[in-house]
Every structure is written in structure tokens, then in C-alpha cells.
Backbone bond lengths (Angstrom), bond angles and torsions (degrees), N, CA, C in turn:
res aa  C-N    CA-C-N  psi(-1)  N-CA   C-N-CA  omega(-1)  CA-C   N-CA-C  phi
1 M - - - 1.488 - - 1.496 109.74 -
2 K 1.354 112.34 -44.28 1.561 114.47 -179.84 1.474 110.52 -63.22
3 L 1.331 117.83 -39.05 1.501 120.05 -178.09 1.493 109.77 -57.13
4 F 1.344 116.88 -50.05 1.482 122.66 -177.84 1.571 109.75 -67.89
5 G 1.326 120.25 -32.75 1.447 120.13 167.18 1.472 116.73 -60.13
6 A 1.384 114.45 -40.29 1.473 120.44 174.63 1.517 113.25 -63.14
7 L 1.291 111.04 -44.07 1.450 118.87 -177.37 1.594 111.92 -61.43
8 F 1.310 112.57 -47.63 1.479 119.82 -179.55 1.548 109.02 -66.38
9 T 1.287 119.25 -41.47 1.431 124.46 179.38 1.427 112.17 -63.52
10 L 1.361 116.47 -44.73 1.520 120.61 177.51 1.518 112.18 -65.02
11 S 1.284 119.52 -33.20 1.418 123.08 179.41 1.512 113.57 -68.87
12 L 1.465 111.44 -35.73 1.451 118.75 177.38 1.487 110.61 -67.07
13 I 1.472 114.24 -41.65 1.401 116.68 -174.32 1.505 114.16 -69.85
14 W 1.440 113.42 -45.36 1.429 115.00 176.65 1.471 120.36 -69.25
15 G 1.407 113.50 -24.33 1.530 118.13 174.77 1.426 107.45 -72.57
16 L 1.284 121.98 -35.31 1.491 129.52 -179.75 1.540 108.60 -68.45
17 S 1.358 117.98 -28.73 1.381 119.12 -175.09 1.554 112.47 -58.78
18 F 1.354 112.75 -33.31 1.530 112.06 -176.49 1.587 110.36 -73.35
19 V 1.269 114.13 -24.16 1.521 119.99 174.79 1.570 108.78 -70.54
20 F 1.332 116.98 -39.31 1.418 122.92 177.26 1.480 111.94 -64.05
21 I 1.328 115.61 -42.53 1.476 121.28 177.46 1.536 112.37 -57.92
22 E 1.305 108.15 -44.70 1.569 117.99 -179.84 1.528 109.88 -60.24
23 T 1.281 118.46 -36.40 1.463 120.77 -176.54 1.541 107.47 -80.33
24 L 1.401 118.03 -41.69 1.544 117.74 -176.00 1.436 117.34 -68.34
25 I 1.345 114.99 -35.98 1.481 120.12 -177.19 1.525 114.37 -60.47
26 D 1.283 113.78 -26.33 1.499 120.31 177.85 1.514 111.10 -66.88
27 T 1.278 116.82 -33.20 1.475 120.51 -177.21 1.526 113.72 -107.72
28 S 1.291 118.74 -29.58 1.424 125.56 -175.48 1.528 116.08 -106.70
29 G 1.279 114.74 -14.26 1.490 116.94 -175.76 1.523 112.18 72.15
30 V 1.316 115.18 178.37 1.517 121.63 -173.45 1.521 110.62 -60.03
31 W 1.416 110.02 -56.60 1.521 111.56 -170.33 1.512 111.08 -79.71
32 G 1.279 115.67 -28.04 1.436 117.43 176.75 1.526 112.33 -65.34
33 T 1.341 116.92 -32.31 1.440 121.77 171.29 1.557 112.24 -61.37
34 V 1.371 114.98 -46.86 1.358 119.78 -179.35 1.617 112.25 -61.88
35 F 1.315 113.04 -42.31 1.451 120.66 179.53 1.467 110.61 -60.63
36 L 1.298 121.07 -48.37 1.436 128.08 -175.37 1.627 107.95 -69.11
37 R 1.301 113.46 -42.51 1.496 117.41 -177.69 1.568 108.08 -65.07
38 C 1.266 115.75 -47.19 1.572 115.89 -176.36 1.541 109.88 -66.07
39 L 1.271 115.27 -45.03 1.473 122.62 -174.02 1.560 109.84 -64.24
40 A 1.265 115.98 -42.16 1.473 117.92 179.87 1.613 111.63 -69.62
41 G 1.355 114.95 -36.57 1.389 119.99 177.21 1.477 111.96 -65.75
42 A 1.375 116.59 -40.40 1.515 121.89 -178.96 1.542 107.23 -67.02
43 V 1.303 118.40 -37.32 1.506 120.20 179.84 1.540 109.43 -57.88
44 I 1.279 117.42 -38.61 1.579 122.42 178.43 1.579 111.10 -66.38
45 L 1.250 115.35 -44.52 1.432 122.89 -172.14 1.493 116.52 -81.42
46 L 1.337 116.77 -37.08 1.406 120.49 -175.19 1.522 117.59 -57.09
47 P 1.344 118.80 -40.96 1.471 117.97 175.74 1.565 113.25 -57.73
48 L 1.354 116.76 -33.73 1.465 118.82 175.24 1.507 112.19 -67.53
49 V 1.324 116.68 -36.06 1.496 120.97 -179.13 1.528 109.50 -74.08
50 I 1.353 116.65 -35.16 1.495 116.82 178.93 1.537 107.36 -69.10
51 Q 1.339 120.33 -37.04 1.473 120.82 178.12 1.435 109.88 -63.55
52 K 1.280 120.87 -44.09 1.526 121.81 179.25 1.502 109.51 -65.90
53 W 1.316 120.18 -36.43 1.573 123.09 177.83 1.532 108.41 -64.88
54 K 1.321 120.34 -42.44 1.409 123.27 175.88 1.621 115.29 -57.25
55 R 1.361 106.73 -38.56 1.491 114.51 179.13 1.548 114.51 -78.85
56 G 1.365 113.95 -8.59 1.417 119.47 -175.66 1.487 116.40 74.35
57 N 1.373 115.14 27.37 1.445 123.00 -177.01 1.568 111.84 -94.87
58 L 1.306 119.22 9.22 1.428 118.96 178.53 1.498 111.66 -113.18
59 P 1.343 119.09 157.03 1.442 123.31 -178.63 1.606 111.69 -62.19
60 S 1.308 117.39 140.33 1.481 119.70 179.00 1.550 109.74 -74.84
61 M 1.373 117.77 -34.75 1.494 118.27 176.58 1.580 108.59 -101.34
62 M 1.257 109.80 131.84 1.584 118.21 175.66 1.410 114.45 -100.55
63 P 1.312 123.87 125.74 1.463 121.96 175.32 1.564 108.24 -85.96
64 W 1.333 110.12 80.62 1.557 118.71 -171.90 1.489 107.67 -58.33
65 K 1.306 121.73 -47.07 1.448 120.09 -173.08 1.499 113.62 -62.24
66 V 1.324 118.20 -37.72 1.420 123.20 175.36 1.511 110.34 -66.93
67 L 1.342 117.13 -43.09 1.561 123.37 -175.28 1.644 104.56 -66.16
68 I 1.263 114.69 -34.46 1.516 116.52 -173.00 1.515 102.81 -73.64
69 I 1.281 121.30 -43.27 1.478 121.79 178.55 1.550 111.29 -57.41
70 V 1.245 110.09 -45.29 1.534 115.63 -176.54 1.471 107.46 -65.95
71 G 1.274 121.95 -37.64 1.471 126.83 177.51 1.538 110.18 -60.18
72 V 1.343 116.46 -47.10 1.459 123.92 179.42 1.543 110.88 -57.56
73 F 1.391 114.36 -49.26 1.431 118.96 -166.30 1.505 110.63 -96.55
74 N 1.371 114.67 -7.35 1.513 114.36 178.57 1.447 113.37 -104.60
75 A 1.359 116.67 -18.47 1.516 121.08 -170.25 1.581 108.78 -133.97
76 G 1.384 115.87 -69.77 1.458 119.60 -170.43 1.528 114.27 -56.73
77 L 1.294 115.72 -58.63 1.469 118.59 -172.02 1.543 109.64 -74.48
78 P 1.387 124.26 -50.65 1.462 118.18 -177.89 1.550 113.82 -62.80
79 W 1.317 113.68 -36.84 1.435 114.58 -175.42 1.641 108.97 -71.27
80 G 1.303 113.15 -31.98 1.438 117.72 170.70 1.527 115.77 -58.84
81 L 1.393 110.61 -44.20 1.477 121.51 -178.16 1.602 107.59 -65.84
82 I 1.325 115.08 -41.20 1.516 118.11 -175.57 1.557 105.62 -69.45
83 A 1.337 121.37 -44.05 1.438 120.52 -178.43 1.575 106.70 -64.12
84 L 1.331 118.20 -42.04 1.409 116.55 175.75 1.473 117.69 -63.53
85 S 1.326 118.00 -34.43 1.469 123.19 168.40 1.447 116.18 -57.21
86 Q 1.321 116.51 -37.84 1.451 121.12 -171.18 1.526 109.87 -86.55
87 T 1.420 115.96 1.94 1.431 117.28 168.63 1.600 111.95 -80.14
88 V 1.310 111.40 -7.94 1.477 121.57 -175.40 1.629 110.88 -122.48
89 V 1.318 117.64 -46.72 1.479 120.69 -177.55 1.490 109.33 -106.23
90 T 1.257 117.36 164.21 1.440 125.05 -177.64 1.496 111.74 -75.25
91 S 1.285 117.59 160.92 1.491 118.40 -179.56 1.465 110.13 -62.58
92 N 1.335 124.85 -38.56 1.419 128.00 -176.64 1.504 110.39 -67.55
93 T 1.357 118.37 -37.27 1.467 122.70 -178.85 1.594 105.11 -68.38
94 A 1.427 114.96 -42.32 1.475 115.87 177.20 1.528 115.23 -60.27
95 A 1.290 113.83 -38.89 1.453 119.45 178.34 1.520 114.93 -65.31
96 V 1.364 113.42 -37.95 1.487 117.01 178.50 1.541 107.73 -68.96
97 L 1.271 118.31 -42.47 1.507 119.02 177.60 1.500 113.52 -65.19
98 N 1.306 115.96 -30.11 1.484 119.52 177.98 1.524 110.75 -64.39
99 A 1.297 116.06 -25.82 1.459 119.19 177.29 1.450 115.93 -63.39
100 L 1.446 117.58 -7.44 1.409 124.51 177.43 1.545 111.52 -74.70
101 T 1.263 118.40 -5.02 1.445 122.15 -170.96 1.451 112.77 -53.92
102 P 1.420 119.29 -52.92 1.508 121.36 -176.94 1.533 109.75 -58.98
103 I 1.398 115.50 -34.48 1.491 119.67 -178.35 1.522 110.86 -66.88
104 M 1.276 114.04 -45.24 1.498 121.75 175.70 1.547 111.77 -65.43
105 T 1.211 120.24 -35.75 1.450 128.53 173.07 1.579 108.61 -54.54
106 G 1.227 114.96 -51.87 1.421 119.93 178.92 1.530 113.96 -64.74
107 L 1.310 116.94 -45.38 1.419 122.73 179.01 1.505 115.25 -62.02
108 I 1.282 117.24 -49.26 1.446 123.29 173.44 1.490 115.47 -65.45
109 G 1.316 115.77 -34.16 1.401 118.85 172.55 1.518 112.12 -58.49
110 F 1.337 115.58 -41.13 1.452 119.63 -178.34 1.570 110.27 -71.19
111 V 1.376 115.83 -42.28 1.392 120.40 -176.76 1.583 115.54 -71.45
112 A 1.330 111.52 -42.78 1.495 114.86 -174.22 1.574 116.49 -106.45
113 F 1.333 113.79 -20.44 1.480 117.78 -173.25 1.501 115.09 -121.82
114 S 1.387 116.84 14.06 1.445 119.85 171.23 1.567 110.10 62.01
115 V 1.310 117.48 35.43 1.482 119.93 -179.12 1.533 105.13 -91.42
116 F 1.396 112.75 132.54 1.438 113.86 -179.94 1.499 113.70 -82.87
117 L 1.349 114.80 140.87 1.449 120.89 -176.94 1.566 106.37 -122.30
118 N 1.357 117.71 130.62 1.499 114.91 177.48 1.473 109.76 -90.96
119 V 1.289 116.30 -172.40 1.424 123.39 -169.83 1.532 106.52 -63.96
120 R 1.322 117.20 -45.85 1.527 125.26 -173.97 1.624 105.15 -57.59
121 Q 1.309 117.13 -47.94 1.447 121.09 177.31 1.469 113.64 -62.38
122 W 1.235 121.36 -38.77 1.521 121.87 178.56 1.515 107.42 -66.10
123 G 1.432 113.01 -40.40 1.446 114.55 177.20 1.527 114.02 -60.38
124 G 1.319 113.73 -37.77 1.522 118.76 179.32 1.473 112.22 -66.54
125 I 1.457 116.86 -38.35 1.486 117.45 174.44 1.517 113.10 -62.38
126 M 1.396 113.76 -40.63 1.472 112.92 179.29 1.590 111.38 -71.16
127 V 1.266 119.59 -31.83 1.444 120.57 177.89 1.513 107.44 -67.27
128 G 1.288 119.88 -39.32 1.440 123.93 -177.69 1.557 111.44 -64.22
129 F 1.215 113.29 -38.27 1.536 115.15 178.43 1.556 107.98 -78.50
130 F 1.284 119.32 -33.31 1.486 116.15 167.30 1.476 117.37 -54.54
131 G 1.376 114.13 -35.48 1.455 121.70 175.64 1.565 113.22 -59.37
132 I 1.356 111.86 -35.83 1.480 115.39 175.98 1.522 112.42 -67.01
133 L 1.276 116.17 -37.56 1.473 121.24 174.30 1.509 112.84 -58.23
134 V 1.403 111.96 -44.20 1.537 116.13 -178.98 1.460 106.03 -68.31
135 L 1.367 122.94 -38.48 1.436 123.15 -175.19 1.472 110.55 -64.65
136 T 1.387 122.24 -37.34 1.319 126.94 -175.80 1.573 116.77 -93.15
137 G 1.404 110.71 9.33 1.428 115.93 179.60 1.553 112.21 69.06
138 F 1.349 116.92 32.12 1.404 123.47 178.58 1.547 116.91 57.81
139 E 1.432 111.88 32.56 1.380 121.55 174.18 1.439 114.10 -110.68
140 F 1.328 116.41 48.72 1.410 124.65 -172.06 1.532 114.53 -63.23
141 G 1.385 114.15 -33.29 1.357 119.01 -178.64 1.547 118.34 -63.65
142 A 1.456 113.19 -24.47 1.408 118.11 177.00 1.602 111.29 -69.99
143 I 1.338 114.67 -25.80 1.501 120.29 -178.32 1.549 107.51 -63.77
144 L 1.241 117.97 -36.07 1.418 122.47 -171.12 1.602 108.50 -85.59
145 S 1.265 117.21 -0.57 1.544 115.39 -178.23 1.525 107.87 -131.33
146 D 1.361 115.82 -101.34 1.487 119.13 -167.86 1.508 109.49 -72.95
147 H 1.256 125.15 -23.31 1.495 125.67 -170.12 1.482 111.18 -117.44
148 F 1.403 116.75 31.19 1.507 116.71 -176.12 1.496 110.52 -65.38
149 V 1.342 119.77 -37.61 1.504 122.31 176.86 1.594 103.09 -66.24
150 G 1.273 112.26 123.71 1.385 116.04 -178.26 1.670 109.31 128.24
151 V 1.217 115.69 -99.06 1.443 118.15 -178.67 1.518 109.26 -76.97
152 G 1.347 116.35 -42.21 1.507 120.57 177.06 1.521 112.34 -59.06
153 T 1.298 119.09 -46.41 1.456 121.82 178.59 1.551 114.70 -64.79
154 M 1.299 114.30 -33.18 1.482 120.12 172.09 1.418 111.29 -61.57
155 I 1.391 117.60 -45.62 1.465 119.96 -177.00 1.590 107.17 -64.20
156 L 1.375 117.83 -36.94 1.508 119.02 178.59 1.537 105.55 -66.42
157 A 1.261 121.73 -37.55 1.525 122.05 178.78 1.469 110.98 -58.24
158 T 1.365 116.03 -48.63 1.466 119.25 -179.24 1.541 112.39 -65.92
159 S 1.335 113.62 -29.30 1.510 119.40 175.95 1.500 109.60 -67.47
160 C 1.340 115.81 -33.78 1.492 117.08 178.18 1.555 110.63 -67.72
161 Y 1.358 111.47 -44.27 1.493 117.31 174.83 1.585 112.98 -58.86
162 G 1.378 112.91 -39.28 1.490 118.24 176.31 1.526 115.80 -61.09
163 F 1.315 109.49 -41.71 1.536 117.54 179.83 1.596 106.83 -70.38
164 V 1.238 124.37 -45.53 1.417 123.26 -170.28 1.618 106.95 -70.56
165 S 1.334 113.47 -34.03 1.483 114.45 -179.47 1.533 112.37 -61.00
166 N 1.337 114.26 -46.16 1.433 118.88 178.16 1.526 113.73 -69.13
167 Y 1.320 112.37 -35.74 1.595 120.94 178.64 1.520 108.42 -65.56
168 T 1.331 116.70 -47.44 1.435 118.08 -178.55 1.591 112.60 -65.29
169 R 1.336 112.84 -39.70 1.450 120.28 -179.79 1.623 106.60 -58.94
170 K 1.279 117.32 -40.83 1.402 123.24 -177.04 1.477 115.90 -77.74
171 H 1.324 121.68 -36.58 1.473 123.38 -175.79 1.505 114.97 -113.53
172 L 1.299 121.46 -14.18 1.440 121.56 -175.99 1.597 116.67 -131.72
173 R 1.306 109.48 31.64 1.467 117.43 -179.26 1.513 106.01 -65.92
174 G 1.374 116.01 125.84 1.388 124.67 177.01 1.551 116.00 82.77
175 F 1.349 115.93 2.83 1.416 122.24 175.07 1.524 111.38 -66.84
176 D 1.331 117.12 150.34 1.447 119.71 -177.42 1.605 105.81 -66.37
177 V 1.368 111.25 127.49 1.428 117.27 -175.56 1.541 117.03 -73.77
178 S 1.343 114.79 -31.15 1.459 118.61 179.06 1.569 108.55 -69.88
179 L 1.259 119.74 -38.93 1.458 125.44 178.90 1.502 106.78 -69.39
180 L 1.329 120.91 -49.38 1.472 121.44 177.23 1.511 113.27 -52.43
181 T 1.351 115.21 -50.23 1.418 118.11 -175.34 1.505 111.76 -69.97
182 S 1.377 120.42 -32.24 1.423 119.45 175.78 1.564 114.91 -65.82
183 V 1.304 112.55 -43.11 1.453 119.44 175.40 1.490 108.56 -61.30
184 A 1.341 118.62 -47.43 1.443 118.09 -178.20 1.575 111.36 -59.02
185 L 1.276 115.39 -42.12 1.544 122.30 177.06 1.444 111.31 -58.01
186 L 1.401 119.34 -45.31 1.420 120.89 -174.65 1.547 104.55 -75.05
187 V 1.207 126.13 -35.87 1.527 122.44 169.64 1.441 109.51 -58.48
188 G 1.346 117.36 -45.55 1.499 115.92 -178.11 1.449 114.03 -60.86
189 A 1.399 115.68 -38.87 1.419 125.89 -178.08 1.644 106.19 -62.90
190 A 1.260 116.08 -44.79 1.531 119.56 175.03 1.456 113.85 -59.48
191 I 1.379 117.16 -42.90 1.411 120.84 178.57 1.624 110.49 -64.85
192 G 1.341 113.90 -43.49 1.416 115.56 176.86 1.591 113.39 -64.56
193 A 1.310 114.79 -34.01 1.470 113.85 172.88 1.535 117.99 -67.37
194 L 1.410 115.28 -35.15 1.381 118.59 173.09 1.508 113.23 -68.43
195 G 1.338 114.82 -36.09 1.578 117.19 176.91 1.487 107.64 -63.68
196 V 1.345 118.83 -41.28 1.401 121.35 -176.85 1.609 113.62 -62.12
197 L 1.457 112.10 -44.94 1.411 120.13 179.29 1.553 112.20 -59.82
198 F 1.343 118.75 -31.90 1.445 123.28 178.84 1.497 115.74 -85.19
199 T 1.309 119.47 -33.50 1.390 128.23 -176.71 1.412 118.06 -99.48
200 D 1.322 120.68 -31.94 1.464 122.72 -174.11 1.644 103.52 -152.24
201 P 1.310 119.91 74.83 1.445 124.17 -175.41 1.515 114.38 -59.33
202 G 1.339 117.24 -28.06 1.428 121.47 179.17 1.514 116.35 -87.19
203 F 1.313 114.26 13.38 1.555 119.05 -172.74 1.567 106.61 -66.01
204 F 1.317 120.20 -47.14 1.465 120.52 -170.25 1.544 109.86 -71.96
205 K 1.347 118.23 -29.60 1.461 116.77 170.62 1.514 114.97 -73.87
206 E 1.281 118.64 -28.33 1.382 121.85 -179.67 1.528 113.99 -85.69
207 L 1.405 115.62 -13.67 1.412 121.74 -174.81 1.552 111.84 -53.99
208 Q 1.276 118.95 -43.27 1.408 120.19 -175.94 1.556 114.57 -62.03
209 N 1.405 115.75 -26.02 1.407 121.42 178.56 1.489 111.61 -77.08
210 S 1.412 117.00 -18.77 1.528 120.38 -178.59 1.522 113.98 -87.75
211 V 1.380 111.53 -8.03 1.514 114.46 -175.38 1.479 110.97 -74.10
212 D 1.311 115.69 115.99 1.537 125.10 166.84 1.398 107.68 -145.16
213 S 1.458 115.20 -173.75 1.396 115.94 -173.97 1.592 114.58 -70.33
214 S 1.352 116.36 -31.27 1.501 117.46 173.44 1.508 112.03 -66.93
215 F 1.294 118.99 -35.33 1.476 125.14 -177.47 1.557 106.59 -65.93
216 V 1.294 114.28 -53.66 1.493 121.36 -174.33 1.564 107.79 -64.54
217 L 1.367 115.91 -39.45 1.470 114.20 -179.84 1.530 108.45 -63.86
218 S 1.328 118.38 -45.93 1.455 121.43 -178.67 1.562 115.02 -59.27
219 V 1.350 111.14 -37.22 1.451 114.10 -178.56 1.518 109.28 -68.35
220 V 1.370 113.64 -45.70 1.489 118.89 -177.36 1.571 109.63 -66.40
221 G 1.285 114.81 -45.16 1.517 120.25 177.60 1.488 107.91 -58.57
222 L 1.330 122.75 -57.70 1.365 124.33 -170.92 1.589 115.61 -72.89
223 G 1.357 112.31 -43.24 1.503 116.09 177.92 1.475 115.47 -83.97
224 C 1.311 117.42 -60.83 1.453 122.20 -175.64 1.498 111.60 -59.89
225 M 1.435 112.77 -53.60 1.404 118.84 -174.36 1.500 111.22 -80.55
226 G 1.343 117.86 -61.09 1.488 122.17 -178.38 1.479 119.35 -61.73
227 S 1.333 115.57 -33.28 1.478 117.87 -176.59 1.527 111.66 -107.14
228 G 1.315 119.21 -17.65 1.491 121.66 -176.99 1.514 108.11 -107.27
229 I 1.312 117.20 -79.45 1.527 123.82 -173.63 1.640 108.59 -57.56
230 A 1.252 113.50 -33.97 1.494 115.48 -179.02 1.550 113.62 -62.57
231 H 1.288 114.68 -41.00 1.468 121.87 177.26 1.527 112.86 -60.22
232 L 1.374 111.55 -41.10 1.518 119.53 177.92 1.573 108.90 -62.35
233 L 1.346 114.90 -41.43 1.492 117.84 -179.90 1.489 108.61 -66.99
234 F 1.295 120.11 -41.45 1.423 125.73 -176.51 1.494 112.41 -63.03
235 Y 1.413 117.00 -44.98 1.385 119.41 175.01 1.525 115.49 -72.29
236 Y 1.316 114.43 -26.40 1.481 118.66 173.18 1.453 112.22 -60.56
237 M 1.322 117.32 -45.73 1.506 129.39 177.86 1.550 108.08 -57.93
238 I 1.296 117.36 -47.04 1.470 124.23 -177.89 1.554 107.50 -61.61
239 D 1.435 116.21 -47.68 1.355 119.13 -177.38 1.514 116.88 -66.01
240 H 1.385 111.91 -35.04 1.504 116.99 -173.39 1.598 113.62 -106.71
241 G 1.318 114.90 -17.43 1.430 115.79 174.65 1.449 118.96 -126.56
242 G 1.443 117.15 -0.43 1.472 121.84 177.96 1.470 111.85 89.41
243 A 1.366 112.32 159.77 1.577 117.72 -177.22 1.404 110.09 -66.99
244 E 1.377 123.90 -31.64 1.441 123.07 178.20 1.581 114.68 -61.15
245 F 1.370 112.45 -44.21 1.450 120.47 178.44 1.529 105.82 -64.28
246 A 1.249 123.86 -47.27 1.440 126.46 -176.10 1.476 108.99 -61.23
247 S 1.326 118.75 -40.22 1.498 121.60 177.21 1.427 116.49 -55.44
248 M 1.310 118.18 -21.78 1.493 121.72 -179.15 1.502 114.67 -59.19
249 V 1.335 115.33 -17.71 1.426 121.50 -175.76 1.521 106.36 -73.14
250 T 1.375 122.00 -25.83 1.437 122.42 171.55 1.560 114.11 -51.14
251 Y 1.280 112.04 -33.63 1.542 114.06 -178.46 1.549 113.72 -86.72
252 L 1.275 116.47 -19.13 1.459 121.41 -176.89 1.472 113.03 -90.95
253 V 1.310 117.47 -38.20 1.551 120.93 -174.77 1.610 111.48 -58.90
254 P 1.297 121.50 -45.59 1.459 118.85 172.40 1.516 114.20 -54.98
255 V 1.219 116.26 -43.21 1.528 121.37 -175.42 1.577 110.13 -66.62
256 T 1.373 114.04 -45.65 1.481 117.00 172.59 1.554 112.83 -61.80
257 A 1.238 114.72 -39.00 1.535 120.35 -179.07 1.516 106.18 -64.29
258 L 1.354 121.35 -46.38 1.428 119.52 170.61 1.540 118.54 -48.91
259 F 1.357 110.49 -46.81 1.453 116.47 174.93 1.445 114.58 -60.37
260 W 1.314 119.55 -53.38 1.514 123.06 -178.16 1.507 113.40 -62.50
261 G 1.412 118.21 -38.45 1.432 124.42 176.84 1.561 109.20 -58.84
262 R 1.361 113.72 -48.61 1.475 120.04 -178.31 1.555 112.70 -64.17
263 V 1.310 113.27 -47.50 1.482 119.33 -174.62 1.557 111.57 -74.07
264 L 1.302 120.13 -44.65 1.373 122.30 -171.19 1.559 113.45 -94.74
265 L 1.339 116.92 -32.11 1.446 117.30 -175.64 1.581 109.91 -112.17
266 G 1.326 118.23 -6.28 1.418 123.19 -179.05 1.546 113.68 65.94
267 E 1.378 117.20 29.91 1.447 122.06 -177.74 1.571 107.29 -78.43
268 P 1.308 114.00 143.11 1.534 116.02 -177.14 1.574 106.08 -78.74
269 V 1.354 108.20 149.45 1.510 119.85 171.48 1.399 106.70 -106.53
270 T 1.369 118.35 99.81 1.425 123.67 -169.03 1.636 106.30 -89.63
271 S 1.280 113.29 165.23 1.472 118.57 178.32 1.540 110.04 -68.66
272 N 1.274 122.25 -30.35 1.399 128.02 177.00 1.525 109.87 -66.73
273 L 1.340 117.15 -41.44 1.387 125.14 174.11 1.492 115.59 -57.72
274 I 1.318 116.58 -49.99 1.474 125.22 -176.70 1.537 106.16 -69.27
275 L 1.377 117.99 -48.36 1.456 118.90 -174.13 1.565 108.53 -67.70
276 G 1.256 115.42 -42.65 1.578 120.63 175.08 1.491 113.44 -58.39
277 L 1.338 116.69 -38.19 1.403 118.34 173.07 1.452 117.94 -64.20
278 A 1.370 112.02 -40.29 1.439 117.35 177.01 1.488 116.59 -62.29
279 V 1.348 112.49 -40.38 1.524 123.92 -176.07 1.569 104.17 -67.31
280 I 1.431 118.16 -46.28 1.398 123.20 -178.15 1.564 108.72 -63.82
281 F 1.289 119.36 -40.21 1.439 120.57 176.08 1.539 112.78 -59.93
282 A 1.380 114.17 -39.92 1.430 116.06 -179.60 1.530 109.84 -63.77
283 G 1.371 114.72 -39.54 1.473 119.83 -179.09 1.538 112.46 -65.76
284 V 1.348 116.79 -37.05 1.428 125.53 174.02 1.495 111.64 -62.38
285 F 1.252 114.95 -43.51 1.590 116.20 179.80 1.499 109.30 -67.85
286 L 1.314 117.69 -42.31 1.495 120.76 179.98 1.522 111.35 -63.76
287 S 1.422 114.47 -44.75 1.431 118.32 -173.13 1.581 113.84 -74.29
288 T 1.288 116.36 -19.31 1.522 115.53 -178.04 1.579 107.58 -108.17
289 W 1.308 119.19 7.46 1.402 120.25 -175.46 1.558 112.55 -58.60
290 K 1.263 117.04 -45.28 1.589 119.60 -179.62 1.533 109.22 -63.80
291 R 1.331 113.38 -43.99 1.550 113.30 -179.12 1.440 112.31 -55.74
292 K 1.312 120.86 -44.84 1.410 125.11 -178.66 1.544 112.07 -63.62
293 L 1.374 112.18 -44.19 1.479 115.37 -179.38 1.615 104.44 -63.50
294 G 1.289 117.23 -38.45 1.520 118.23 -175.95 1.538 108.65 -66.76
295 N 1.306 118.26 -34.40 1.514 121.35 -177.27 1.561 104.03 -70.43
296 Q 1.347 123.96 -44.43 1.400 123.55 176.57 1.520 110.91 -57.57
297 V 1.262 118.42 -44.84 1.506 118.70 178.27 1.451 113.31 -57.13
298 M 1.364 113.56 -47.91 1.506 119.69 177.69 1.506 114.80 -57.77
299 E 1.354 113.45 -38.08 1.513 118.56 179.24 1.466 111.45 -66.57
300 R 1.358 112.46 -40.33 1.584 116.42 178.96 1.419 109.16 -66.10
301 K 1.345 122.18 -36.84 1.406 126.65 -177.73 1.503 108.94 -67.13
302 A 1.376 115.91 -39.79 1.492 118.21 -178.13 1.552 111.00 -71.72
303 C 1.273 114.89 -25.53 1.464 116.44 177.94 1.625 107.87 -78.25
């Protein structure tokens, strides 16, 4: 029962994150949102890392190059792309497109990491991209030209997630997850700060004028909850329920995001959005089928 409670809570938090992004980008801009999100998440996780360090439970040698790459592609760059996307598309559209992450993980695994994909998985990838066509009203050509910011940048964000999933599995298997996430968030905060310096140098001076109840709630919700506590919930589910159980959140987050976007922002839930989500879900199921079967085999072997 606790596992399902954690799953439902995580889906609500991550679904609500897209609403918080929508709120923050109005006052903080794209890179200011990334900076605040990462910094707030790191504040939550760093005390846990420090406690482990004092107990001697952390590795003595740190693979800094690998950790920095993970931080760039797991936090700084994709979160910037998502915030940029939400300057054009609604929060619920961004959440539906974010569900492409498992599909992009499989595709990038094949292209860059020599991961074998069977016929069913290739079919799932094709179905997933067909879902994008449905979502955009079969105007995919516009994504590659005038309207790339929006749908196109969300696809790039899921590609970053796809790359870092394969990269982490290859280089950081078994690495402490709280330390990994904390370093990634700090790297993401540094990228956000650099982005702010180049695009909005007055951001830090004007930040004090942006602080109100809505701003504070968005930073706490997006950073502390969505980027800090949510990761602890996710890894709790992996530890106690397995990776397959934790992956179920992929299907729930877009649904909760549709709910939050409608209730809190009044965003329309169109037929294209619902149908596109259903098709993308079908693609995700097909493209991840082999991995789930493999996890079950490994669990049986371990028993």
C-alpha cells in the first residue's frame, strides 16, 4: 500500500511540476527557472549527502567528468528546453510530449550505445512518433521550421533524458543515487546561472522584486518537491518495488498534468491531446516491453 501511495504522490508532484514551470517562467525566464529549480532541489538533497559523507558511506574517488555530463543532460539542458517549450505550448502538451522519454531512450540506446532493439520495440518507436503527429494535428512539418520551439524543443529534452539514461547505466551503475542527483542538480544550477548571465544579466538584482506567495510556492513545488523529494520517492519505489514498478509513473504523470493544467490554469484538454497521449502510451508500452521482460528474468535468477 505504501508503494502505491508513493507512486500516486510522485505522479501528482511531477504532473504539477509543469504548472509550476508555467508560473515561474513569467517572472524568472527560462534559465532563471532552471537555476531556481536546481538550487532548491539541491538544498533538499545535500543534507542527506553530507550525512552519508560523515558516516563514510560515499565513494572516495569521484568520477567528476561523468557526473558533470549527467548534470548537463539530466538537469541543466533538458529543463532549459522544457521551460523554453512552455513559453509556446501549454503545460499539459509539454507533459504529454515528455512521455516520449522511454521511446527516445530506446532509440538513442540503439544509435549511440549499441543497444539491440527487436521488431516490437521498433514498432513502438514508430507508434510513439505517430502519436506526435496526432498531437500536432498532422502538422509535423511546421515543427521543423517556424514552430520548432515548443514541440521540437520538447523532443530534444526527451532526447537528453534518453541519452543520460543509457550513459548512466553504462558508467554509473551502482553509484549512490542521492550523491548523483545532488551533483546533477548543482551542475544544472550552474548552467542556469550561466544562462541567466548571458540572457538576463539583471535577473539576480530583480529577483527580490519577484518574491511573492505564488513565486515562493512555485520554487518550493518545482525545486524542493519536484526535483528533490520526488527523486527520493522515485528511488524508494525502485528499492522496494523494482524498476518495473517505478516505471509506471511514466503513464501517470501526463494524466495528472492534464488534470492540474485544466484545474489550475484552465488549459483546454483537446481531442488531439487525449488521442495523441493514448498513441504515445501504446508506443511506450511496445518499446519498453523487452526491458520489462528482461527485468523479470533477472529477478527470477536472483531468487
